[in-house]
C-alpha positions as CSV (number, residue, x, y, z in Angstrom):
1,M,-9.1,-25.8,-132.5
2,A,-11.9,-27.8,-131.0
3,E,-14.0,-26.1,-128.3
4,L,-13.3,-27.2,-124.8
5,W,-16.1,-28.5,-122.5
6,F,-15.7,-28.2,-118.8
7,Y,-17.6,-30.6,-116.5
8,T,-18.1,-31.6,-112.9
9,N,-17.6,-35.0,-111.4
10,E,-18.9,-35.7,-107.8
11,G,-19.1,-31.9,-107.3
12,K,-15.6,-31.1,-108.5
13,Q,-14.8,-29.1,-111.6
14,M,-12.6,-30.9,-114.1
15,D,-10.4,-29.6,-116.8
16,G,-11.8,-28.8,-120.3
17,V,-12.1,-31.6,-122.9
18,S,-13.4,-31.9,-126.4
19,I,-17.0,-33.0,-127.2
20,K,-15.6,-36.3,-128.4
21,E,-13.8,-36.9,-125.1
22,L,-17.0,-35.8,-123.3
23,K,-18.9,-38.5,-125.1
24,R,-16.3,-41.1,-124.1
25,L,-16.7,-40.1,-120.5
26,V,-20.4,-40.6,-120.8
27,G,-19.8,-44.0,-122.2
28,D,-17.4,-44.9,-119.4
29,G,-19.9,-43.8,-116.8
30,V,-17.7,-41.0,-115.5
31,L,-20.0,-38.2,-116.7
32,K,-23.6,-38.7,-115.3
33,P,-26.8,-37.0,-116.4
34,T,-26.9,-35.1,-113.1
35,D,-23.3,-33.6,-113.6
36,M,-22.9,-30.1,-114.8
37,V,-21.2,-29.0,-118.1
38,W,-20.1,-25.6,-119.5
39,K,-18.3,-24.2,-122.5
40,E,-17.3,-20.7,-123.5
41,G,-20.2,-18.6,-124.7
42,M,-22.8,-20.3,-122.4
43,P,-24.4,-18.0,-119.8
44,R,-24.2,-20.6,-117.0
45,W,-23.6,-24.3,-116.2
46,I,-26.2,-26.8,-117.3
47,R,-26.9,-30.4,-116.6
48,A,-25.3,-32.9,-118.9
49,S,-28.7,-34.5,-119.5
50,S,-29.7,-31.3,-121.3
51,I,-27.1,-31.9,-124.1
52,K,-28.8,-34.2,-126.6
53,E,-25.4,-34.9,-128.2
54,L,-24.5,-36.6,-124.9
55,F,-27.8,-38.0,-123.7
56,P,-30.3,-38.3,-126.7
57,D,-33.3,-39.1,-124.5
58,P,-36.6,-37.3,-123.7
59,A,-35.2,-37.1,-120.1
60,S,-33.6,-33.8,-121.2
61,D,-36.8,-32.1,-120.0
62,L,-35.4,-32.6,-116.5
63,D,-33.7,-29.2,-116.9
64,R,-36.4,-27.3,-118.7
65,F,-35.2,-24.0,-117.2
66,F,-32.1,-24.4,-119.4
67,T,-33.8,-25.7,-122.6
68,G,-32.6,-22.6,-124.6
69,A,-29.1,-23.0,-123.3
70,G,-29.2,-26.7,-124.1
71,E,-30.4,-26.2,-127.6
72,S,-27.7,-23.5,-128.2
73,A,-25.1,-26.0,-126.9
74,N,-26.5,-28.7,-129.2
75,K,-26.2,-26.4,-132.2
76,D,-22.6,-25.5,-131.2
77,A,-21.7,-29.2,-130.7
78,S,-23.2,-30.7,-133.8
79,G,-22.7,-27.7,-136.2
80,E,-26.4,-27.9,-137.2
81,S,-29.1,-25.3,-136.7
82,H,-32.6,-26.4,-135.4
83,V,-35.8,-24.4,-135.2
84,S,-37.2,-24.6,-131.7
85,T,-41.0,-25.1,-131.5
86,G,-41.1,-26.4,-127.9
87,K,-39.7,-29.7,-129.0
88,S,-36.5,-30.4,-131.1
89,T,-37.2,-31.7,-134.7
90,A,-33.6,-32.9,-135.2
91,S,-33.0,-36.6,-135.2
92,P,-30.9,-37.4,-132.2
93,S,-27.6,-39.0,-133.1
94,P,-27.3,-42.6,-132.2
95,A,-26.3,-43.2,-128.7
96,P,-23.3,-45.5,-128.0
97,A,-24.1,-48.7,-126.2
98,K,-22.2,-47.8,-123.1
99,P,-24.2,-44.6,-122.4
100,A,-27.4,-46.6,-122.7
101,Q,-26.1,-49.1,-120.2
102,T,-25.1,-46.3,-117.9
103,R,-28.6,-44.9,-118.0
104,E,-30.0,-48.3,-117.2
105,A,-27.7,-48.6,-114.3
106,E,-28.8,-45.3,-112.9
107,P,-32.4,-44.7,-113.8
108,E,-33.5,-43.2,-110.4
109,P,-31.7,-39.8,-110.3
110,E,-33.5,-38.5,-113.4
111,P,-37.1,-39.1,-112.2
112,R,-36.3,-37.7,-108.8
113,E,-34.7,-34.6,-110.4
114,R,-37.7,-34.3,-112.7
115,K,-40.1,-34.5,-109.8
116,R,-38.2,-31.9,-107.8
117,R,-38.0,-29.5,-110.7
118,R,-41.7,-29.8,-111.5
119,S,-42.7,-29.3,-107.9
120,S,-40.6,-26.1,-107.6
121,S,-42.1,-24.8,-110.8
122,A,-45.6,-25.5,-109.6
123,N,-45.0,-23.8,-106.3
124,D,-43.6,-20.7,-108.1
125,D,-46.6,-20.6,-110.4
126,N,-49.0,-21.0,-107.5
127,G,-47.2,-18.3,-105.5
128,R,-47.4,-15.9,-108.4
129,R,-51.0,-16.6,-109.0
130,S,-51.8,-16.2,-105.3
131,H,-50.0,-12.8,-105.2
132,A,-51.8,-11.6,-108.3
133,D,-55.2,-12.8,-107.2
134,G,-54.9,-11.4,-103.6
135,G,-53.5,-8.0,-104.5
136,G,-56.9,-6.3,-104.8
137,T,-58.3,-8.0,-101.7
138,S,-55.3,-7.0,-99.6
139,S,-55.6,-3.3,-100.7
140,M,-59.3,-3.2,-99.9
141,G,-58.7,-4.8,-96.5
142,I,-56.1,-2.1,-95.7
143,I,-58.5,0.7,-96.7
144,I,-61.3,-0.8,-94.5
145,A,-58.9,-1.2,-91.6
146,L,-57.8,2.4,-91.9
147,V,-61.4,3.7,-92.0
148,L,-62.5,1.6,-89.0
149,G,-59.3,2.6,-87.0
150,G,-60.0,6.3,-87.7
151,G,-63.6,6.0,-86.5
152,V,-62.5,4.3,-83.3
153,L,-59.9,7.0,-82.7
154,L,-62.4,9.8,-83.2
155,V,-64.9,8.2,-80.8
156,A,-62.2,7.8,-78.2
157,L,-61.1,11.4,-78.6
158,V,-64.7,12.7,-78.1
159,V,-65.2,10.5,-75.0
160,G,-61.9,11.7,-73.5
161,V,-62.9,15.4,-74.0
162,I,-66.3,14.8,-72.3
163,I,-64.6,13.1,-69.4
164,L,-62.1,16.0,-69.0
165,I,-64.9,18.6,-69.1
166,F,-66.8,16.9,-66.3
167,A,-63.7,16.1,-64.2
168,F,-62.4,19.7,-64.2
169,Q,-65.8,21.5,-63.9
170,P,-65.9,23.2,-60.5
171,P,-68.9,22.5,-58.3
172,A,-71.8,24.9,-58.4
173,N,-71.6,25.8,-54.7
174,V,-67.8,26.7,-54.8
175,P,-67.3,30.4,-55.3
176,N,-64.9,31.7,-57.9
177,N,-61.8,32.6,-56.0
178,N,-59.7,34.1,-58.8
179,Q,-60.3,37.5,-57.3
180,R,-60.2,38.4,-53.6
181,D,-63.1,40.8,-53.7
182,G,-66.1,39.4,-51.9
183,L,-64.2,36.6,-50.1
184,V,-65.0,36.0,-46.5
185,K,-62.1,37.0,-44.3
186,N,-60.9,34.8,-41.5
187,D,-61.7,37.4,-39.0
188,D,-65.4,37.6,-40.1
189,V,-66.3,33.9,-40.1
190,K,-67.4,31.7,-37.3
191,I,-64.9,29.0,-36.5
192,I,-66.0,25.5,-35.4
193,P,-63.4,24.4,-32.9
194,G,-61.9,20.9,-32.8
195,Q,-62.6,20.0,-36.4
196,D,-59.9,21.8,-38.3
197,P,-57.0,20.0,-39.9
198,A,-53.7,20.9,-38.3
199,P,-51.9,23.9,-39.9
200,F,-48.6,23.2,-41.7
201,T,-45.7,25.2,-43.2
202,L,-44.2,24.7,-46.6
203,T,-40.8,26.0,-47.7
204,L,-40.8,27.2,-51.3
205,Q,-37.7,28.1,-53.3
206,G,-37.9,30.5,-56.2
207,R,-40.4,29.2,-58.8
208,G,-41.0,26.3,-56.4
209,Q,-44.2,24.5,-55.3
210,D,-45.2,22.0,-52.6
211,S,-48.3,20.2,-51.4
212,R,-49.8,18.3,-48.5
213,M,-52.6,15.8,-48.3
214,V,-55.4,16.6,-45.8
215,N,-58.7,14.9,-44.9
216,L,-61.8,17.0,-45.7
217,R,-65.5,16.2,-45.2
218,R,-68.1,16.4,-47.9
219,G,-70.6,19.3,-47.5
220,A,-68.6,21.1,-44.9
221,T,-67.4,24.7,-45.6
222,Y,-63.7,25.3,-45.2
223,Q,-61.8,28.5,-45.1
224,I,-58.2,27.9,-46.4
225,S,-55.6,30.6,-45.9
226,V,-51.9,31.0,-46.8
227,R,-49.7,33.4,-45.0
228,S,-46.2,33.9,-46.4
229,Q,-43.0,34.9,-44.8
230,W,-39.8,35.9,-46.5
231,Q,-36.5,37.8,-46.0
232,G,-35.1,40.7,-47.9
233,G,-36.8,43.2,-50.2
234,G,-39.4,42.5,-52.8
235,R,-42.9,41.0,-52.6
236,P,-43.5,37.4,-53.8
237,D,-46.6,36.2,-55.5
238,V,-48.0,33.0,-53.9
239,D,-51.0,31.1,-55.2
240,L,-53.2,28.4,-53.6
241,F,-54.8,25.4,-55.3
242,V,-57.0,22.5,-54.0
243,F,-57.4,19.2,-55.8
244,N,-59.5,16.1,-55.1
245,R,-58.1,12.6,-54.9
246,F,-58.7,12.2,-58.7
247,G,-56.5,15.2,-59.5
248,A,-59.4,17.5,-60.5
249,M,-59.0,21.1,-59.3
250,L,-61.8,22.2,-56.9
251,G,-60.7,25.8,-56.4
252,A,-57.8,28.2,-56.5
253,D,-56.7,31.7,-55.5
254,T,-54.4,33.1,-58.2
255,S,-54.6,36.7,-57.2
256,I,-51.3,38.7,-57.0
257,G,-49.7,38.9,-53.6
258,P,-47.9,36.8,-50.9
259,D,-51.1,35.6,-49.2
260,S,-54.1,33.6,-50.4
261,N,-57.6,32.8,-49.2
262,L,-60.1,30.2,-50.4
263,T,-63.6,29.1,-49.4
264,L,-64.2,25.5,-50.3
265,I,-67.1,23.0,-50.0
266,P,-65.8,19.5,-50.9
267,R,-68.0,17.2,-52.9
268,D,-66.4,14.0,-51.5
269,D,-65.0,12.7,-48.2
270,G,-61.4,11.8,-47.9
271,Q,-58.0,13.0,-49.0
272,H,-57.5,16.3,-50.8
273,R,-54.3,17.9,-52.0
274,I,-53.5,21.4,-50.9
275,E,-50.9,22.9,-53.2
276,V,-49.0,26.2,-52.8
277,R,-46.9,27.7,-55.6
278,N,-44.3,30.5,-55.4
279,L,-44.3,32.4,-58.7
280,D,-41.3,34.6,-57.8
281,A,-38.0,33.4,-59.2
282,F,-35.7,34.9,-56.6
283,I,-37.5,35.0,-53.2
284,R,-37.5,32.0,-50.9
285,V,-40.9,31.8,-49.0
286,Q,-42.2,30.0,-46.0
287,A,-45.9,29.6,-46.5
288,T,-48.1,28.6,-43.6
289,V,-51.4,27.0,-44.5
290,T,-54.4,27.2,-42.1
291,I,-57.6,25.2,-42.7
292,Q,-60.7,26.1,-40.6
293,V,-64.3,24.8,-40.7
294,T,-66.7,27.7,-40.9
295,K,-69.9,25.5,-41.4
296,D,-70.2,21.8,-40.8
297,A,-71.8,19.4,-43.2
298,P,-75.6,18.9,-42.9
299,G,-76.4,16.4,-40.2
300,A,-72.9,16.4,-38.7
301,K,-72.5,16.5,-34.9
302,N,-70.8,19.6,-33.5
303,D,-69.8,18.1,-30.2
304,K,-67.0,20.3,-28.8
305,P,-64.0,18.2,-27.9
306,P,-62.5,18.7,-24.4
307,E,-60.2,21.6,-24.2
308,V,-56.6,20.7,-24.1
309,K,-54.7,22.5,-21.4
310,E,-51.1,23.6,-21.9
311,P,-48.5,22.2,-19.5
312,P,-47.1,24.6,-16.9
313,L,-44.6,27.1,-18.4
314,P,-41.0,26.1,-17.5
315,A,-38.7,28.5,-15.7
316,G,-37.0,31.0,-17.9
317,V,-39.4,30.5,-20.8
318,L,-41.5,33.4,-22.2
319,E,-44.9,33.3,-24.0
320,G,-47.6,35.7,-25.1
321,A,-46.7,39.2,-26.3
322,N,-44.4,41.6,-24.4
323,V,-41.2,43.6,-24.4
324,T,-38.1,42.7,-22.4
325,D,-34.4,43.2,-22.3
326,T,-31.6,40.7,-22.6
327,P,-30.7,39.4,-19.1
328,K,-27.2,40.7,-19.4
329,S,-24.8,42.4,-21.8
330,I,-23.7,40.5,-24.8
331,F,-19.9,40.6,-25.2
332,R,-18.6,41.1,-28.7
333,G,-18.4,37.9,-30.7
334,R,-20.7,36.2,-28.1
335,T,-24.3,34.8,-28.3
336,Q,-27.1,35.1,-25.8
337,E,-30.1,32.7,-25.9
338,M,-33.7,33.3,-24.9
339,R,-36.5,30.7,-24.9
340,F,-40.1,31.2,-26.0
341,R,-43.2,28.9,-26.0
342,V,-44.7,29.5,-29.5
343,K,-48.4,28.6,-30.1
344,G,-49.0,26.2,-33.0
345,G,-50.4,28.0,-36.0
346,H,-49.7,31.4,-34.5
347,A,-47.8,34.0,-36.6
348,A,-44.9,34.5,-34.3
349,K,-42.8,37.7,-34.5
350,I,-39.6,38.6,-32.5
351,T,-37.6,41.9,-32.8
352,A,-34.2,42.5,-31.2
353,T,-32.9,46.1,-31.0
354,V,-29.5,47.4,-29.8
355,L,-30.0,49.7,-26.7
356,E,-26.7,51.6,-26.8
357,P,-27.0,54.3,-29.4
358,T,-23.2,54.7,-29.7
359,A,-22.6,51.0,-30.4
360,N,-21.8,49.9,-33.9
361,P,-24.9,48.2,-35.4
362,G,-24.1,44.5,-35.5
363,I,-26.4,41.8,-34.2
364,T,-27.9,38.7,-35.9
365,V,-31.0,36.8,-34.8
366,S,-31.8,33.1,-35.5
367,V,-34.5,30.7,-34.2
368,V,-33.9,27.0,-33.4
369,R,-36.3,24.3,-32.4
370,A,-35.8,21.9,-29.5
371,N,-34.6,19.1,-31.8
372,G,-31.9,21.3,-33.3
373,V,-33.8,22.1,-36.6
374,V,-33.2,25.7,-37.7
375,V,-36.5,27.6,-38.1
376,V,-35.0,30.9,-39.1
377,N,-31.4,31.2,-40.3
378,P,-29.2,34.0,-38.9
379,T,-30.7,37.3,-40.0
380,G,-28.7,40.6,-40.1
381,P,-26.4,42.1,-39.1
382,A,-28.3,45.2,-38.3
383,R,-29.1,47.5,-35.4
384,S,-32.6,46.1,-35.2
385,V,-33.5,42.7,-36.6
386,T,-37.1,41.2,-36.9
387,V,-37.9,37.5,-37.6
388,N,-41.3,36.0,-38.5
389,F,-42.1,32.3,-38.4
390,N,-45.0,29.8,-37.8
391,L,-45.0,26.4,-36.2
392,P,-47.5,23.6,-36.9
393,A,-47.7,22.7,-33.2
394,T,-47.0,24.4,-29.9
395,E,-43.4,24.0,-28.8
396,I,-40.5,25.8,-27.1
397,V,-37.9,27.4,-29.3
398,T,-34.6,29.1,-28.7
399,V,-33.8,32.6,-30.1
400,R,-30.1,33.3,-30.5
401,I,-28.9,36.9,-30.5
402,N,-25.3,37.1,-31.7
403,N,-23.2,40.3,-31.2
404,V,-21.0,40.8,-34.2
405,S,-20.1,44.4,-33.3
406,Q,-16.8,45.7,-31.8
407,R,-18.1,46.3,-28.3
408,S,-20.5,44.8,-25.7
409,T,-24.1,45.7,-25.8
410,R,-27.6,45.0,-24.4
411,C,-30.7,44.5,-26.5
412,S,-34.4,45.1,-26.2
413,V,-36.5,42.2,-27.3
414,S,-40.1,42.6,-28.5
415,Y,-42.0,39.3,-29.0
416,N,-45.5,38.0,-29.9
417,V,-45.4,34.2,-29.8
418,S,-48.9,33.2,-28.7
419,P,-52.4,34.8,-28.2
């Protein structure tokens, strides 16, 4: 049985025909050189122009990528074996007249196809040569880039370390405050009035920290102290740190204890950050920070500002330090209020004690500011309750004594709210 050849016509695959029928289609102009043909045993479809049995013309070089396949097809089609040496040595069979006329009628597709094929081959060869030639140069460039990049990174690292060393180096005239031994106490220094930043209070939860920005003058000597207040047992550890506006630490007191002291001489004018840290995990602390000038900067004027007089004390308001009783008995479940004018920055202390010895212990004490903000939450119940607090400015507060026992009682109140 004759072998069947499959072909395409205008992009459509047609049914298989014999080689004789295929030649007839060439003669009729149905099968063109640019159409594709295939038979069983061929690895892929090839152009009809590659089959010399159909188109015995040198134009078969158009499909030089399929030369081997074309020769194999020629061998199968003609039944003759040829030795390939780059060009076929077999005499092409005479071409029918009609196929010659067909090629004269359509001469242009073959040159265009030849041009396209040759251009693609040339580009592939050039690409392969460029890749082979540039391989060594590319590898050398990568090595040089890595060496240069490593050098730049090393230089940047050294410069960064030098900057950090100078930024965090404490000034020569600032004492080491990691230990409290040898520090000047607040009671022993001379205070320059009118030039101190206002004191402030920070509330620190367990393991908490907070800070405040203050203005300090270059060359002046400051005494910075932290006084802590807390409720319940235990003893918290509170530390003090001072940073300049660039974030560099100028001094610190990290000794163990609830209070801190630090003597500082700033190197720059302007904003400085005062930071307080509570190292205890379970105790809530109210830390009052006081900043006092002990020695002014060289050349600074020490003009004492005019003394600010306190307004007259309103009726029913207490100040200073004394002991008094509640104006009347406090019925069970009731609250009695007392008002005090507390000096700003002063460590205020108020103690309320039940007078009747037979009364069941049961009072609580709380402190509220004039704007309704609670300074000290209800403390107790107990027979004697003491509260400590500090306000940044002088103001009048209300102390509430609540009787939670089972009978009426009177209380003795000891207070120290201003010098």
